[in-house]
C-alpha positions as CSV (number, residue, x, y, z in Angstrom):
1,M,-27.7,-15.3,19.9
2,S,-30.5,-17.2,18.1
3,L,-32.4,-15.6,15.2
4,S,-35.6,-15.3,17.2
5,K,-33.8,-13.7,20.2
6,S,-32.0,-11.2,17.8
7,R,-35.3,-10.1,16.3
8,A,-37.0,-9.9,19.7
9,S,-34.2,-7.7,21.0
10,G,-34.5,-5.3,18.0
11,K,-31.1,-6.1,16.6
12,R,-30.8,-6.3,12.8
13,I,-29.2,-9.5,11.6
14,I,-26.4,-8.7,9.1
15,A,-24.6,-11.6,7.4
16,A,-21.3,-11.1,5.6
17,A,-19.8,-13.6,3.1
18,T,-16.0,-14.0,2.9
19,S,-14.3,-16.4,0.5
20,S,-10.6,-15.8,0.6
21,R,-7.6,-14.0,2.3
22,S,-8.0,-11.2,-0.2
23,D,-11.5,-10.1,0.7
24,Y,-11.1,-10.9,4.4
25,A,-8.1,-8.5,4.4
26,H,-10.5,-5.7,3.5
27,L,-13.5,-6.9,5.7
28,R,-11.5,-7.5,8.9
29,W,-12.2,-4.3,10.7
30,L,-15.7,-3.9,9.4
31,L,-16.6,-7.3,10.8
32,H,-14.9,-6.4,14.1
33,D,-16.9,-3.3,14.5
34,L,-20.2,-4.8,13.4
35,G,-19.6,-7.6,15.8
36,K,-19.2,-5.0,18.6
37,S,-22.3,-3.0,17.6
38,S,-25.2,-3.0,20.0
39,K,-27.6,-2.7,17.0
40,V,-26.3,-5.7,15.0
41,D,-26.3,-9.4,15.3
42,L,-23.4,-10.3,12.9
43,R,-23.4,-13.7,11.1
44,I,-20.3,-14.7,9.1
45,I,-20.4,-17.1,6.2
46,A,-17.0,-18.6,5.1
47,L,-16.6,-20.3,1.8
48,G,-14.2,-21.1,-1.1
49,P,-10.5,-20.8,-0.7
50,H,-10.8,-20.0,3.0
51,L,-11.3,-23.7,3.7
52,S,-8.5,-25.0,1.4
53,P,-5.3,-26.3,3.0
54,E,-3.6,-25.8,-0.4
55,F,-4.2,-22.1,-0.2
56,G,-3.2,-21.7,3.5
57,H,-6.5,-22.4,5.3
58,S,-7.0,-18.7,5.8
59,S,-10.3,-19.2,7.7
60,E,-8.1,-19.7,10.7
61,E,-7.6,-15.9,10.7
62,L,-11.3,-15.5,11.6
63,R,-10.8,-17.6,14.6
64,R,-7.7,-15.8,15.7
65,D,-9.5,-12.5,15.4
66,Q,-12.2,-13.8,17.8
67,L,-15.0,-13.0,15.4
68,P,-18.4,-14.6,15.8
69,H,-18.5,-18.3,14.8
70,A,-18.6,-18.6,11.0
71,T,-21.0,-20.8,9.1
72,V,-18.9,-22.9,6.7
73,V,-19.9,-23.6,3.1
74,E,-17.6,-26.2,1.4
75,C,-17.5,-25.5,-2.3
76,L,-14.0,-25.1,-3.8
77,L,-13.1,-27.8,-6.2
78,S,-9.5,-28.9,-6.4
79,S,-9.1,-27.8,-10.0
80,D,-7.0,-25.4,-12.1
81,T,-9.6,-24.9,-14.9
82,D,-12.4,-22.5,-15.8
83,V,-14.8,-25.5,-15.6
84,G,-13.7,-26.0,-12.0
85,M,-14.5,-22.3,-11.3
86,A,-17.9,-22.7,-12.8
87,K,-18.6,-25.9,-10.8
88,T,-17.4,-24.2,-7.6
89,M,-20.1,-21.5,-8.1
90,G,-22.7,-24.2,-8.6
91,V,-21.7,-26.0,-5.4
92,A,-21.5,-22.7,-3.5
93,T,-25.0,-21.8,-4.7
94,L,-26.5,-25.1,-3.4
95,G,-24.8,-24.7,0.0
96,L,-25.7,-21.0,0.4
97,A,-29.3,-21.6,-0.6
98,E,-29.5,-23.9,2.5
99,V,-27.7,-21.5,4.8
100,L,-29.3,-18.3,3.8
101,G,-32.7,-20.0,3.5
102,K,-32.5,-20.8,7.2
103,M,-30.8,-17.7,8.3
104,R,-32.9,-15.1,6.5
105,P,-30.7,-12.1,7.5
106,D,-32.0,-8.6,7.2
107,L,-29.0,-7.7,5.1
108,L,-26.2,-9.5,3.3
109,V,-22.8,-7.8,3.0
110,L,-20.7,-8.7,-0.1
111,I,-17.4,-7.3,-1.2
112,A,-15.7,-6.7,-4.5
113,D,-15.6,-9.0,-7.4
114,R,-14.4,-12.5,-6.8
115,Y,-16.3,-14.9,-9.1
116,E,-17.6,-17.0,-6.2
117,M,-19.4,-13.9,-4.8
118,L,-22.0,-14.4,-7.6
119,A,-23.3,-17.4,-5.6
120,P,-24.4,-15.5,-2.5
121,A,-25.6,-12.6,-4.6
122,S,-27.8,-14.8,-6.7
123,V,-29.1,-16.7,-3.7
124,A,-29.9,-13.5,-1.8
125,L,-31.7,-12.1,-4.9
126,T,-34.0,-15.1,-5.1
127,L,-34.6,-15.1,-1.3
128,R,-35.4,-11.4,-1.3
129,I,-32.5,-10.6,1.0
130,P,-31.2,-7.0,0.5
131,I,-27.5,-6.8,-0.4
132,A,-25.0,-4.2,0.7
133,H,-22.1,-4.2,-1.9
134,I,-18.6,-2.9,-1.1
135,E,-16.1,-1.8,-3.8
136,G,-18.5,-1.5,-6.7
137,G,-17.9,0.9,-9.6
138,E,-14.3,0.2,-10.2
139,V,-12.6,-1.0,-13.4
140,T,-10.4,-4.0,-14.0
141,A,-10.8,-4.6,-17.7
142,G,-8.5,-7.6,-17.9
143,A,-10.4,-10.0,-15.6
144,I,-13.9,-11.5,-15.3
145,D,-13.9,-9.6,-12.0
146,D,-15.1,-6.5,-13.9
147,A,-18.3,-8.2,-15.1
148,V,-18.8,-9.9,-11.7
149,R,-18.5,-6.5,-9.9
150,N,-21.0,-4.8,-12.2
151,A,-23.5,-7.8,-11.9
152,I,-23.4,-7.6,-8.1
153,T,-23.9,-3.8,-8.3
154,K,-27.1,-4.3,-10.2
155,M,-28.3,-7.0,-7.7
156,A,-27.4,-4.8,-4.6
157,H,-29.5,-2.3,-2.7
158,L,-26.8,-0.4,-0.8
159,H,-23.4,0.6,-2.3
160,F,-20.1,1.6,-0.7
161,A,-17.6,3.0,-3.2
162,C,-13.8,3.2,-2.6
163,T,-13.3,6.3,-4.8
164,R,-15.4,9.2,-5.9
165,R,-15.1,8.1,-9.5
166,A,-16.4,4.7,-8.6
167,A,-19.4,6.2,-6.9
168,K,-20.2,8.1,-10.1
169,R,-19.9,4.9,-12.1
170,I,-22.4,3.2,-9.8
171,V,-24.9,6.0,-10.4
172,A,-24.2,5.8,-14.1
173,L,-25.2,2.1,-14.0
174,G,-28.7,3.3,-12.9
175,E,-28.4,3.1,-9.1
176,D,-30.1,5.6,-6.8
177,P,-27.5,8.2,-5.7
178,S,-29.1,8.2,-2.2
179,R,-28.1,4.6,-1.8
180,V,-24.4,5.2,-2.8
181,T,-21.9,6.1,-0.1
182,F,-18.3,7.2,-0.8
183,S,-16.7,5.3,2.0
184,G,-13.1,4.8,0.8
185,S,-11.3,1.5,0.9
186,L,-11.8,-0.7,4.0
187,S,-8.2,-2.0,3.6
188,L,-6.8,1.5,4.5
189,D,-8.4,1.2,7.9
190,E,-5.9,-1.5,8.6
191,L,-3.0,0.9,8.1
192,R,-4.6,3.4,10.5
193,R,-5.8,1.0,13.2
194,S,-3.1,-1.6,13.3
195,K,0.6,-1.3,14.2
196,L,2.6,-2.9,11.4
197,P,5.3,-5.4,12.5
198,S,9.0,-4.6,12.4
199,K,11.1,-6.0,9.7
200,T,12.5,-8.5,12.3
201,R,9.0,-9.7,13.2
202,V,8.1,-10.0,9.5
203,E,11.1,-12.2,9.0
204,R,10.1,-14.4,11.9
205,R,6.6,-14.6,10.5
206,I,7.7,-15.7,7.1
207,G,10.7,-17.8,8.2
208,H,13.1,-16.1,5.9
209,R,15.7,-13.3,6.0
210,L,14.8,-10.2,4.0
211,H,17.5,-8.3,2.1
212,E,17.6,-4.5,2.2
213,D,16.5,-4.2,-1.5
214,Y,14.0,-7.1,-1.9
215,V,11.3,-6.9,-4.5
216,L,7.8,-8.3,-3.7
217,A,6.0,-10.1,-6.5
218,L,2.3,-10.9,-6.4
219,Y,0.7,-12.1,-9.6
220,H,-2.8,-13.5,-10.2
221,P,-4.3,-15.3,-13.2
222,V,-5.6,-13.0,-15.9
223,T,-9.0,-14.7,-16.1
224,L,-10.2,-13.2,-19.4
225,L,-7.2,-14.8,-21.3
226,K,-7.5,-18.4,-22.6
227,D,-4.0,-19.0,-21.0
228,S,-4.6,-17.1,-17.8
229,A,-1.0,-17.6,-16.7
230,A,0.6,-16.4,-20.0
231,E,1.6,-12.9,-18.7
232,A,3.4,-14.3,-15.7
233,G,6.2,-15.7,-17.9
234,E,7.1,-12.3,-19.1
235,M,7.3,-10.9,-15.6
236,L,9.6,-13.8,-14.5
237,A,11.8,-13.3,-17.5
238,A,12.3,-9.6,-16.5
239,L,12.9,-10.5,-12.9
240,K,15.7,-12.8,-13.8
241,S,17.7,-9.7,-14.9
242,L,17.4,-8.1,-11.4
243,P,20.0,-9.0,-8.7
244,N,17.5,-8.2,-6.0
245,Q,16.0,-10.8,-3.7
246,V,12.4,-11.6,-4.9
247,I,9.7,-12.6,-2.5
248,F,6.6,-14.2,-4.2
249,V,3.2,-14.5,-2.6
250,Y,0.7,-17.2,-3.7
251,P,-1.8,-16.2,-6.3
252,N,-5.6,-16.3,-6.0
253,A,-7.4,-19.6,-6.4
254,D,-8.5,-19.0,-10.0
255,A,-8.0,-21.0,-13.1
256,G,-4.3,-21.0,-13.9
257,S,-3.1,-20.4,-10.3
258,R,-1.4,-23.8,-10.0
259,K,0.5,-23.2,-13.3
260,I,1.7,-19.8,-11.9
261,I,2.8,-21.5,-8.7
262,R,4.8,-24.0,-10.6
263,M,6.4,-21.2,-12.6
264,F,7.4,-19.4,-9.4
265,E,8.8,-22.6,-7.9
266,K,10.9,-23.2,-11.1
267,F,12.2,-19.6,-11.0
268,I,13.3,-20.0,-7.4
269,A,14.9,-23.4,-8.0
270,E,16.9,-22.0,-11.0
271,R,17.8,-18.6,-9.7
272,G,17.8,-18.9,-5.9
273,N,17.8,-15.7,-3.8
274,S,14.0,-15.9,-3.8
275,E,11.1,-17.3,-1.6
276,L,7.5,-18.3,-2.1
277,L,5.0,-17.6,0.7
278,I,1.7,-19.5,0.7
279,N,-0.4,-17.4,3.0
280,L,0.0,-14.3,5.2
281,D,-2.4,-12.5,7.4
282,H,-3.1,-9.0,6.2
283,V,-1.0,-7.2,8.9
284,S,2.0,-9.3,8.2
285,Y,1.6,-8.8,4.4
286,L,1.3,-5.1,4.8
287,G,4.5,-5.2,7.0
288,L,6.2,-7.2,4.2
289,L,5.0,-4.6,1.6
290,S,6.1,-1.6,3.7
291,Y,9.8,-2.7,3.7
292,A,9.9,-3.7,0.0
293,M,11.8,-1.6,-2.6
294,L,9.1,-2.4,-5.2
295,L,5.9,-4.4,-5.7
296,V,5.6,-6.0,-9.1
297,G,2.6,-7.9,-10.5
298,N,-1.1,-7.3,-10.9
299,S,-2.5,-7.2,-7.3
300,S,-5.0,-4.7,-6.0
301,S,-2.7,-4.0,-3.1
302,G,-0.3,-2.4,-5.6
303,I,-3.1,-0.1,-6.5
304,I,-4.5,0.7,-3.1
305,E,-2.3,0.1,0.0
306,S,1.0,0.7,-1.7
307,T,0.2,4.4,-2.2
308,S,-0.4,5.0,1.5
309,L,2.9,3.2,2.3
310,G,4.8,5.2,-0.3
311,I,5.9,2.0,-2.2
312,P,6.6,2.1,-5.9
313,T,4.4,-0.4,-7.9
314,L,4.8,-1.9,-11.3
315,N,1.3,-2.8,-12.5
316,I,1.8,-5.4,-15.2
317,G,-0.6,-6.4,-18.0
318,L,-4.3,-6.6,-18.4
319,R,-5.8,-7.6,-15.0
320,Q,-6.0,-4.2,-13.4
321,H,-6.2,-2.3,-16.7
322,G,-8.3,0.9,-16.4
323,R,-8.2,1.0,-12.6
324,E,-7.8,4.3,-10.9
325,H,-4.5,4.8,-9.1
326,A,-2.0,7.4,-7.8
327,A,1.4,8.3,-9.3
328,N,3.4,5.6,-7.4
329,V,1.9,3.1,-9.9
330,I,3.6,2.5,-13.2
331,D,1.4,0.7,-15.8
332,V,3.3,-1.5,-18.3
333,P,2.3,-4.2,-20.8
334,A,3.2,-7.8,-20.1
335,E,6.4,-7.7,-22.2
336,R,9.7,-8.4,-20.6
337,K,11.6,-5.4,-22.0
338,A,8.8,-3.0,-21.0
339,I,8.7,-4.6,-17.5
340,L,12.4,-4.3,-17.1
341,R,12.4,-0.7,-18.1
342,G,9.5,-0.1,-15.7
343,M,11.4,-1.8,-12.8
344,K,14.5,0.3,-13.4
345,R,12.5,3.5,-13.3
346,A,10.5,2.4,-10.2
347,L,13.7,1.5,-8.4
348,S,15.4,4.8,-9.1
349,A,16.0,7.1,-6.1
350,E,14.3,9.9,-8.0
351,F,11.1,8.0,-8.5
352,R,11.0,6.8,-4.9
353,R,11.3,10.4,-3.7
354,K,8.3,11.4,-5.9
355,V,6.0,8.8,-4.4
356,E,6.3,9.8,-0.8
357,G,3.3,11.5,0.8
358,L,0.9,11.0,-2.1
359,K,-2.8,11.5,-1.6
360,N,-4.6,8.2,-1.9
361,P,-7.7,8.3,-4.1
362,Y,-9.0,5.3,-2.1
363,G,-9.7,7.3,1.0
364,D,-8.3,8.2,4.5
365,G,-8.6,5.1,6.6
366,H,-12.1,5.9,8.0
367,A,-14.1,3.7,5.6
368,V,-15.3,1.3,8.3
369,E,-17.0,3.9,10.5
370,R,-18.8,5.4,7.5
371,T,-20.0,1.9,6.4
372,V,-21.1,0.8,9.9
373,Q,-23.1,4.0,10.3
374,V,-25.1,3.3,7.1
375,L,-25.6,-0.4,7.9
376,E,-26.8,0.5,11.4
377,R,-29.2,3.3,10.3
378,T,-30.7,2.2,7.0
379,L,-34.4,1.5,7.2
380,L,-35.0,-2.2,6.5
381,G,-37.9,-3.9,4.9
382,E,-39.8,-3.6,1.6
383,D,-38.6,0.0,0.9
384,L,-35.0,-1.2,0.9
385,L,-35.8,-4.2,-1.3
386,L,-37.7,-2.2,-3.9
387,K,-35.0,-0.2,-5.5
388,T,-37.1,1.8,-8.0
389,L,-40.6,1.7,-6.6
390,K,-42.2,3.5,-3.8
391,R,-44.3,1.4,-1.4
392,R,-48.0,2.0,-1.9
393,T,-49.9,3.4,1.1
């Protein structure tokens, strides 16, 4: 539907930006339901790693899910440096200024804390497009994500928090409590609404046989460290002592990611009994996680989805430091001896019994419907844009 027809029909034009497999995994059902809404004309903007063959060309997932055609913004530089990240934001800003300048949606939905999300946020701010921000108020003290998340919170006009503590932090940042919704995490809706694949189907999807006691390893660059891949070496040193099969998943496309990939490949070549997966759709990944004995690394899925699946998680190092989590998560410093002790504890039968049936602080799997209700009903216009001022009459 054209912009003019949408406005003539009374539909509100809502745009949503997605840059990678990680944020699309959370947005998938929200985009599905917004696309089906009689009150919304949904526009999707795909940018960054989504368009990179090196990182699995994850934009294909949008096509397979039969979502509205996405507007593409090419911006990711083929780089492994912090300068490359900064330039990627610049290129994204130029492309998004063109796209959003023409589209002029009534609302722009942004999620979480990826650095490239600063580009659509800053463009929307200058174009006076209200922002709905999902996953604000959380803490990840070891990554630039923390500052990005808080910056977008201050630019945003509507807020959807994954935990009650996060909602309180958003208000503490000076945001109007009436604009903050405790929705829960969108990613848990996937567990409620999708049937996870059997182990056999997961094996067919990844092209490898899974042992009964495999360990899943997912490690992203720690972007506040000068050597953002430094902690990964300690994790790999500890994993060498385990007899278990290790399944690695590609890291995020941040500075240091290629160095981490080379470290994974070297580990596999020397040790064997391990595999590296470039890209998985979210349902297949959750299936892979659900059969694992343990998740090790610094991924948000070890903080959020693992609890609902009853999977022990070893959260390593600085990246997720300070993030709220349930008792299935063991925090350890990025030191091989501490990691090894943590893995042995997490793999024990006693610990596995303790983590079954835990209440997840990230919600109940109904985050999408809460979010859609607010996005459909919120009054648009100047009152939404002016966060602290009442419109004069």
